[in-house]
C-alpha positions in Angstrom: 105.3 90.3 150.7 104.8 88.8 147.2 101.5 88.3 145.8 100.8 84.5 144.6 99.5 85.8 141.2 99.0 89.0 139.3 97.0 89.4 136.0 96.3 92.2 133.9 92.5 92.6 133.6 91.6 95.6 131.0 92.2 99.0 130.1 89.5 101.5 129.7 89.4 104.7 127.7 85.9 105.7 129.0 83.6 104.6 131.9 81.7 102.2 129.8 84.8 100.2 129.5 85.4 99.6 133.3 85.1 96.1 134.3 81.9 95.2 136.6 82.8 95.8 140.2 84.5 92.7 141.7 87.3 92.6 144.2 88.1 95.5 146.4 90.0 98.2 144.4 92.8 100.7 145.1 93.7 103.1 142.8 97.1 104.9 142.3 97.3 108.3 141.1 100.3 110.8 140.6 102.1 112.9 138.2 103.2 111.4 135.0 107.0 111.1 136.1 106.4 110.0 139.6 107.3 106.6 139.4 103.9 105.0 139.6 104.3 102.2 137.0 107.8 101.3 138.7 106.0 101.0 142.0 103.0 98.9 140.8 105.4 96.6 139.2 107.3 96.2 142.5 104.3 95.6 144.4 102.9 93.0 141.7 106.3 91.3 141.5 106.5 91.4 137.8 106.5 93.9 135.0 102.6 94.2 134.3 102.4 98.1 134.5 104.2 99.7 131.5 107.0 101.8 132.2 108.4 104.3 129.9 111.3 107.0 129.7 108.4 109.3 128.0 106.2 110.6 131.0 102.4 110.7 130.2 102.2 107.4 128.4 99.7 106.2 130.7 96.3 107.4 128.9 93.9 104.8 129.8 92.7 103.3 133.3 94.4 100.0 133.9 93.3 97.3 135.9 95.2 94.5 137.6 93.9 91.7 139.8 96.5 90.7 142.6 95.9 87.6 144.3 96.8 87.8 148.0 97.2 85.0 150.6 93.6 84.9 151.4 91.8 87.1 149.0 92.1 89.2 145.7 92.8 93.1 145.6 92.4 95.0 142.2 95.0 97.9 141.4 93.8 100.7 139.1 96.3 102.6 137.5 95.2 106.1 136.9 96.3 108.3 134.1 99.3 110.5 135.1 98.8 114.4 135.0 101.0 117.7 135.1 103.0 116.9 132.2 103.3 119.4 129.6 104.2 117.5 126.6 100.7 115.7 126.8 98.5 117.9 124.4 96.0 119.9 126.4 92.9 118.5 125.0 94.1 114.8 126.0 94.7 116.0 129.6 91.1 117.4 129.6 89.7 114.3 128.5 91.3 112.4 131.2 89.4 114.5 133.9 85.9 113.0 133.1 87.5 109.5 132.6 89.1 109.8 136.2 86.0 111.6 137.9 83.7 108.9 136.3 85.8 106.0 137.8 86.2 107.9 141.3 82.5 108.7 141.7 80.9 105.3 140.4 83.0 102.5 141.8 81.4 100.9 144.9 84.3 98.6 145.6 87.0 101.4 145.7 88.6 101.3 149.1 91.1 104.2 148.6 93.4 106.1 146.6 97.3 106.1 146.7 98.4 109.6 145.8 102.1 109.3 144.6 104.4 112.4 145.1 107.8 113.0 143.8 109.6 113.6 147.3 112.0 116.1 145.5 109.2 118.2 144.3 106.9 118.0 147.4 103.4 119.0 147.1 102.0 121.3 144.5 98.6 122.4 143.6 97.3 119.6 141.4 98.1 117.2 144.5 96.1 119.4 146.9 93.1 119.7 144.3 93.0 116.0 144.0 93.0 115.5 148.0 90.3 118.0 148.4 88.3 116.2 145.7 88.7 112.8 147.5 88.0 114.4 150.8 84.5 115.7 149.2 83.8 112.1 147.9 84.8 110.5 151.0 87.4 108.3 149.6 90.2 107.4 152.0 93.6 108.9 150.9 96.9 107.6 151.4 100.1 109.5 150.3 103.3 107.9 149.2 106.4 110.1 148.7 108.4 108.2 145.9 112.1 108.0 144.9 113.4 108.4 148.2 116.7 107.2 147.3 117.2 110.6 145.1 117.0 112.7 148.2 119.4 112.8 151.3 117.8 110.9 154.3 118.1 114.3 156.5 115.9 116.1 154.0 113.2 113.5 153.8 111.2 113.8 156.9 111.0 117.6 156.5 109.3 117.1 153.2 107.2 114.4 154.7 106.0 116.9 157.6 105.4 119.6 155.1 103.0 117.5 153.0 101.2 116.3 156.2 100.6 119.8 157.3 99.3 120.9 153.7 97.0 118.2 153.5 96.0 117.9 157.1 96.9 114.4 157.5 96.6 112.4 160.7 100.1 110.9 160.0 103.1 111.3 158.0 102.9 110.0 154.4 104.9 106.9 153.7 108.4 107.4 152.2 109.1 104.7 149.4 111.9 103.9 146.8 111.5 101.3 144.1 115.4 101.0 143.8 116.2 100.1 147.6 112.5 98.7 148.3 112.3 101.0 151.3 108.6 101.6 152.4 107.2 98.6 150.3 106.5 96.3 153.3 104.8 99.5 155.1 102.8 100.0 151.8 101.5 96.3 151.9 100.6 96.6 155.4 98.2 99.7 154.5 97.0 97.6 151.4 96.1 94.9 153.5 94.2 97.0 155.9 92.3 98.8 153.1 91.5 95.5 151.5 90.0 94.2 154.8 87.9 97.5 155.5 84.2 97.7 154.6 83.2 100.2 152.1 85.1 103.5 151.7 
């Protein structure tokens, strides 16, 4: 599925800079080197989200409007986390920014948590999942970089993540290089956009 049009809306360094609530929003979170920008660009169909060889470059909340066949969805790229080369005080500054977004957006329909399939789930992913559950925000887990792992090793990782997060189903397995999982991801996106409230 290809969007008809995608546009950059704004970047925000603080909650006061968030755009007014508009289309349904879906946020994307994950470690700084998980391939988040590459996945967003693949979904959008053009390079709007900035990719970099230096993990941790996304230090703002970035908003993108994506026109679908019958409606619009707003993708929100959250700052990456868990990268040691980013100064501690900067990483600490992201927390109120992200929490301000997650607790104050009535149009937020869900969060996609991206996890590198080679690393599996770690403490920061568990903490974010627990925090989203407390806020009653739907969570979808995407295991990225599937092409970097042999096929017979992918499903054990997916099963372990499902158990760790007590998920009702297996997480999605995806690769930006092969396109695996992208159509399934779009189906989830369309379902979330069509849902009412969180």
